[in-house]
N, C-alpha and C positions, 0 to 999 in steps of 0.2 A: 404368479408373479406379475406385478403391475408393469405396464409399459414405461420405459424410461422417458422422462419429460425433458423437453428442450426449452430454450428461451421462448420459442414460438408457441409451444403448446402448454407451457406452465402459466396458469392464470395469475400466479403470485408475481410474475415478472412485471405485469402491468401495475400491480399494487406497489411494488418497490420503486417504480419510476426510474428504473435503470441503476439504482443504487446497488453496491455490492452486497452479498449476503452477510458479510461481516467485515468490520473495520479491523485493522491490525493494531495490536498493542505494541508498546516499545519492546517488550520481550519477544513478541512474534517477529518484529523487524530484525532484532539482533539474531534470532535463530535462523531466519530466512537468509540473511547475508553472512552468517557465520562470523559475527563480530561481537565483542563484549558489549553488554548493555550500556556500559559507561560511554562507549563510542557513540551510540545512538543519542544519548543525552548531550554529549559534546557537540555533535553535528547540529542538534537543535539550538544549543546555546550560541554557536557560531553562525547559525543560519546557512549551513553548507549542505545539510542533508535533505531528505525528502520533506515536503511540507506536511506538517501535522496540525492537528486542531484539538481543542479541548471540549469535552463534554463534561461540564462541571469541573471537577478536579482531575478527571481522567484524560490522558493524552491518547489520541488515536491517529492512525494513518489510513488514508484511502488507498487500497491496493492499486488502483489505476494511477494515482499520483506517484506512488513508489515506482511503478513500472516506467512511467514517463521520466522520472528522475534517473533511473538506471540507464534508459536509452540515451538521455542527454549526456551522461558520463561516458557512455560507450562512443557516442559520436565525437565528443571532445577528444577522446583518446585516439580515435582514428584520424582526426584532423591534425593532431599533433605529430603523428607518425610520418 
């Protein structure tokens, strides 16, 4: 069995330049947050959800940006309490 690679020992980490292994699709985001897919598209239309970007005709979300968006919502919730 090969030793487990970490970000420090995995040479691919340098090639990726810090980018995530995989960007999220709208379906991934809906499943992750347990919301209907229509909600994800409504957030995008209203510009209230996590920032997404297009690769050609395909919509993708950076997991880091999604995490930051969730943190922002959490902080706003705590500030309101």
